[in-house]
N, C-alpha and C positions, 0 to 999 in steps of 0.2 A: 686800198687801205681804209678809206672813209666808209666805203660800202660794207666792208667786213666789220667795222666797228658798229655800224647800225644793225647789221644782222646779229651781232653778238649780244648787244644789249636790248634789242627790240625797238621797233619804230615808236611805240607809245612812250617808252622810257626816254628815248632820244628827244621826243617832242617836249616831254616834261622838263628835261634838262635845259632845253632852249628857253622854256617859259621861266624857269628859275633864274637863268642868266639874264634874261631881259628884265625881270623884277629887280635884280641887283643893280643893273645899269640905271634903270629909272630911279631907284632909290638914291643912288649916288648923285645923279643929276639934280634931284630935288634937294638933297642935303647941301650941295654946293651952291644952289640958288637961294638958300636961306630958309627953306621950309623944313626945318630940322625935325619937328615932331611928326609931320606927315611922312617924312623919309624913314624915320625909325619904325613907324607903324607898317609901312609897306615892306621894309626890309625884313620884318618878322614873318612875312608870308613865305619867303624862300625856305627857311628851315622847316616850316610847317608842312609845306608841299613835299619836301624831301622825306620828312618823317612819315607822312602818309604813304609815299612810294615804298619806303622800307617796310612799313607795317603790312601792306597788301602783298608785297613780294614774299614775305615770310609766312603769311597766312595760307598761301597756296600749298 
């Protein structure tokens, strides 16, 4: 099941999704530790990466 999912979306997309999830987790940890502005700045990376993924997917 997990292998089929990776084959369906592609290994590079899977890696980028893991990167986005890790960015969200790091941002949440920073926010809860009191570094709110830094957390918001880092949290904006996730939709930016997803936007680039979407752009390059539709450009092909």
